[in-house]
C-alpha positions as CSV (number, residue, x, y, z in Angstrom):
1,M,-37.6,-27.4,100.6
2,T,-35.2,-27.3,97.8
3,V,-31.9,-25.7,98.6
4,L,-29.9,-24.0,95.8
5,R,-26.2,-24.7,96.1
6,P,-23.3,-23.2,94.2
7,G,-21.6,-25.3,91.6
8,P,-22.5,-26.8,88.3
9,T,-26.0,-28.2,87.8
10,R,-26.7,-31.4,86.0
11,R,-26.9,-29.6,82.6
12,T,-23.9,-27.4,83.1
13,R,-20.5,-28.8,82.1
14,P,-17.0,-27.4,82.4
15,L,-15.8,-25.6,79.3
16,R,-13.5,-27.7,77.2
17,P,-11.2,-26.7,74.3
18,R,-13.1,-27.1,70.9
19,P,-11.8,-29.9,68.8
20,R,-9.4,-28.8,66.1
21,A,-11.7,-29.8,63.3
22,V,-14.4,-27.5,64.6
23,L,-12.0,-24.6,64.7
24,V,-10.8,-25.3,61.1
25,T,-14.4,-25.4,59.9
26,A,-15.1,-22.1,61.5
27,L,-12.1,-20.5,59.9
28,L,-12.9,-21.8,56.5
29,A,-16.5,-20.5,56.8
30,A,-15.2,-17.1,57.7
31,L,-12.7,-17.1,54.8
32,S,-15.4,-18.1,52.4
33,L,-17.3,-14.9,53.1
34,T,-14.5,-13.0,51.4
35,L,-14.1,-15.2,48.4
36,P,-17.0,-14.0,46.3
37,L,-15.8,-10.4,46.6
38,T,-12.2,-11.3,45.7
39,S,-13.3,-13.5,42.8
40,A,-15.6,-10.7,41.5
41,R,-12.7,-8.3,41.5
42,A,-10.5,-10.7,39.7
43,A,-13.2,-11.3,37.1
44,D,-13.6,-7.6,36.5
45,T,-9.9,-7.2,35.6
46,P,-9.1,-8.3,32.1
47,A,-6.0,-10.2,31.2
48,R,-2.9,-8.2,30.3
49,G,-2.8,-7.7,26.5
50,S,-6.5,-7.8,26.0
51,A,-7.1,-4.0,26.1
52,Y,-8.5,-2.3,23.0
53,M,-9.2,1.2,21.8
54,G,-12.1,2.5,23.8
55,I,-12.1,-0.2,26.5
56,G,-13.1,2.4,29.2
57,V,-15.4,4.7,27.2
58,L,-18.8,3.0,28.0
59,A,-18.0,2.5,31.7
60,H,-16.9,6.1,32.2
61,D,-18.6,8.2,29.6
62,G,-21.6,6.0,28.6
63,R,-23.5,6.2,25.3
64,S,-25.9,8.9,24.2
65,G,-26.7,8.4,20.5
66,T,-24.9,8.3,17.2
67,P,-24.1,10.9,14.6
68,S,-26.2,11.6,11.6
69,T,-25.3,9.6,8.5
70,G,-24.5,10.7,5.0
71,D,-22.1,13.5,5.8
72,V,-19.9,13.8,2.7
73,T,-17.3,15.8,4.6
74,Q,-16.5,12.8,6.8
75,T,-14.9,9.5,5.9
76,E,-15.9,6.2,7.6
77,G,-13.2,4.1,9.3
78,V,-12.9,1.3,11.8
79,D,-10.4,0.2,14.5
80,V,-9.7,-3.4,15.3
81,S,-7.7,-5.5,17.8
82,G,-7.0,-9.2,18.4
83,Y,-10.5,-9.4,19.9
84,Q,-12.0,-9.4,16.4
85,G,-9.8,-12.1,15.0
86,N,-9.8,-12.4,11.2
87,V,-11.7,-9.4,9.8
88,A,-14.0,-9.4,6.8
89,W,-12.3,-6.5,5.1
90,S,-14.2,-6.8,1.8
91,T,-17.5,-6.6,3.7
92,L,-16.3,-3.4,5.4
93,W,-15.1,-1.9,2.1
94,N,-18.4,-2.6,0.5
95,S,-20.2,-0.8,3.4
96,G,-18.2,2.4,2.7
97,V,-15.3,2.0,5.2
98,R,-12.1,3.6,3.7
99,W,-9.6,3.6,6.5
100,A,-8.6,1.4,9.4
101,Y,-6.4,1.2,12.4
102,T,-5.1,-2.1,13.8
103,K,-3.8,-2.7,17.3
104,A,-0.2,-3.7,17.0
105,T,1.1,-3.7,20.6
106,E,0.4,-3.1,24.2
107,G,3.1,-2.1,26.8
108,T,6.2,-4.1,25.9
109,Y,4.7,-7.5,26.5
110,Y,2.0,-8.0,23.8
111,T,1.8,-8.1,20.1
112,N,-1.5,-8.8,18.3
113,P,-1.5,-12.3,16.8
114,Y,-4.0,-11.2,14.1
115,F,-2.0,-8.1,13.2
116,A,-0.8,-9.4,9.7
117,Q,-4.4,-10.4,8.6
118,Q,-5.8,-7.1,9.9
119,Y,-3.1,-4.7,8.8
120,N,-2.4,-6.2,5.4
121,G,-6.0,-7.2,4.8
122,S,-7.3,-3.7,5.1
123,Y,-4.5,-2.5,2.8
124,N,-5.2,-5.2,0.2
125,V,-8.9,-4.2,-0.2
126,G,-7.8,-0.6,-0.9
127,M,-8.1,1.0,2.6
128,I,-5.6,3.5,4.0
129,R,-4.4,1.8,7.2
130,G,-2.4,2.5,10.3
131,A,-1.4,0.8,13.6
132,Y,-2.0,1.7,17.2
133,H,-0.3,1.1,20.5
134,F,-2.2,0.6,23.8
135,A,-0.2,2.6,26.3
136,T,0.5,1.2,29.8
137,P,2.5,4.1,31.5
138,D,2.8,2.1,34.7
139,T,5.0,-0.7,33.2
140,T,7.8,1.0,31.2
141,S,8.8,4.4,29.9
142,G,7.2,6.2,27.0
143,A,10.4,5.8,24.9
144,T,10.6,2.1,25.6
145,Q,7.1,1.6,24.5
146,A,7.5,3.8,21.4
147,N,10.5,1.7,20.3
148,Y,8.6,-1.5,21.0
149,F,5.7,-0.2,18.9
150,V,7.8,0.7,15.9
151,D,9.7,-2.6,16.1
152,H,6.4,-4.6,16.0
153,G,4.3,-3.0,13.2
154,G,3.9,0.6,14.3
155,G,6.2,2.2,11.7
156,W,5.3,4.5,8.8
157,S,6.2,4.7,5.2
158,R,5.3,7.4,2.6
159,D,3.4,5.1,0.3
160,G,0.2,7.0,0.4
161,K,-1.6,4.2,2.1
162,T,-0.1,4.2,5.6
163,L,-1.2,6.5,8.4
164,P,1.1,7.6,11.2
165,G,1.0,5.4,14.3
166,A,-1.6,6.2,17.0
167,L,-1.0,6.3,20.8
168,D,-4.1,4.9,22.6
169,I,-3.9,6.6,26.0
170,E,-7.0,6.2,28.1
171,W,-8.3,4.6,31.3
172,N,-6.2,1.8,32.8
173,P,-8.3,-1.4,32.5
174,Y,-5.9,-3.2,34.9
175,G,-5.8,-0.7,37.8
176,A,-5.9,2.9,38.8
177,A,-7.3,5.1,36.0
178,C,-4.2,7.3,35.6
179,Y,-1.7,4.4,36.0
180,G,-0.5,5.8,39.4
181,K,0.9,8.9,37.8
182,T,0.4,12.6,38.6
183,A,-0.7,14.9,35.8
184,S,2.8,16.2,35.2
185,Q,4.2,12.7,35.2
186,M,1.7,11.6,32.6
187,V,2.4,14.5,30.4
188,S,6.1,13.7,30.6
189,W,5.4,10.0,29.7
190,I,3.4,11.0,26.7
191,A,6.0,13.4,25.5
192,D,8.7,10.7,25.9
193,F,6.6,8.4,23.6
194,I,5.9,11.2,21.1
195,N,9.5,12.3,20.8
196,T,10.8,8.8,20.4
197,Y,8.2,7.9,17.8
198,R,9.0,11.0,15.8
199,A,12.8,10.3,16.0
200,R,12.2,6.7,14.7
201,T,9.6,7.5,11.9
202,G,9.7,11.2,11.1
203,R,6.0,11.5,12.0
204,Y,4.1,12.8,15.0
205,P,1.8,10.1,16.3
206,V,-2.0,10.5,16.4
207,I,-3.3,10.8,20.0
208,Y,-6.4,8.8,20.8
209,T,-8.1,9.7,24.1
210,A,-11.3,10.8,25.8
211,T,-11.8,14.3,27.1
212,T,-12.8,13.2,30.6
213,W,-9.7,10.9,30.9
214,W,-7.4,13.6,29.5
215,T,-8.7,16.2,31.9
216,Q,-8.4,13.9,34.9
217,C,-5.0,12.4,34.1
218,T,-3.1,15.2,32.3
219,G,-4.7,18.1,34.0
220,D,-6.2,19.0,30.5
221,Y,-2.7,19.7,29.1
222,G,-2.9,21.5,25.8
223,G,0.7,21.4,24.6
224,F,0.4,18.5,22.2
225,A,-2.2,20.0,20.0
226,V,0.2,21.9,17.8
227,N,1.7,18.8,16.3
228,N,-0.4,15.7,17.2
229,P,-3.6,14.9,15.4
230,L,-6.5,14.2,17.8
231,W,-8.6,11.1,17.7
232,I,-11.4,11.7,20.2
233,A,-13.5,9.0,21.8
234,R,-17.2,9.8,22.5
235,Y,-20.2,7.6,21.8
236,A,-22.8,10.3,21.2
237,S,-24.3,12.3,18.4
238,D,-21.4,14.7,18.4
239,P,-17.8,14.6,19.7
240,G,-18.5,17.1,22.5
241,T,-15.9,19.3,24.2
242,L,-12.4,18.6,23.1
243,P,-9.3,18.4,25.3
244,A,-7.4,21.7,25.8
245,G,-5.4,23.0,22.8
246,W,-7.3,21.2,20.1
247,S,-9.9,23.3,18.2
248,F,-10.9,20.4,16.0
249,Y,-10.6,16.6,15.9
250,T,-9.0,14.7,13.1
251,M,-10.8,11.4,13.9
252,W,-13.7,10.5,16.1
253,Q,-14.6,7.1,17.5
254,Y,-18.3,7.4,17.7
255,T,-19.5,3.9,18.5
256,S,-18.5,0.4,19.7
257,S,-21.5,-1.3,18.3
258,G,-21.2,-0.7,14.5
259,P,-21.7,-3.3,11.7
260,T,-19.2,-6.1,10.9
261,V,-16.8,-4.9,13.7
262,G,-18.0,-2.8,16.6
263,D,-15.6,0.2,16.7
264,H,-16.5,2.7,14.0
265,D,-14.9,6.1,13.4
266,K,-15.3,9.3,11.4
267,F,-12.4,11.1,9.8
268,N,-13.0,14.8,9.9
269,G,-12.8,15.4,6.1
270,A,-13.2,13.7,2.8
271,L,-11.0,10.9,1.5
272,D,-8.4,13.3,0.1
273,R,-7.8,14.5,3.7
274,V,-7.2,11.0,4.9
275,Q,-4.7,10.6,2.1
276,A,-3.0,13.9,3.0
277,L,-2.4,12.6,6.6
278,A,-1.0,9.4,5.2
279,N,1.4,11.3,3.0
280,G,2.6,13.5,5.8
């Protein structure tokens, strides 16, 4: 008769510490499980300086059509950034584009390396042109960024061909949508930019934004509508509901997939109204 006795059997061995190599392998395997997520997040965040007008529109507001063509009361325009490189301005002119905005600066750390070709090239073919600044309210003050903008291409002159600078204020492509600011803080930042730009140039800047962002991040503040022309972003058959205070838009970015360069715009008026804005 077999007797069962306490103690290890032939197949049972005392536990021993795992070799260090095994432990390292296990740790690396566990760490690797987090790498795809981390890498994906890093890949989704663009490099500083690469933002452009309308970078967040498709992701947040989507696309739902385009406006009807042939409206003589509106004037076709485009906006460009370093992403487009050297632009075929004669091609755009021949297609009916009559005004253009070029990205000059972002924050206080970026200037568009193609600015001269884009800003001067549009002017040289006969377009009325202007410059815009991509705002990053989480990096420096509104006044600091307005000064940087003016010092790097964002000025204005009464030559009949230069539009006032535009403040591109929209979703933060590098982090939190509202740049970590409360609505009142955001309004104060924008006011700081506007006041400084006006002091430097004598003009109120155009405000480019989307209604959904403006509502979320400024609390739908309406106080800038008295002086600042509105450039609304909406990729649809109409500009939709405007931010508080504005009863009409001056410009409308209606698509990011237009001919020659993607971002196309409508000025709310015939060419003489574009010239009137340029003349101040």
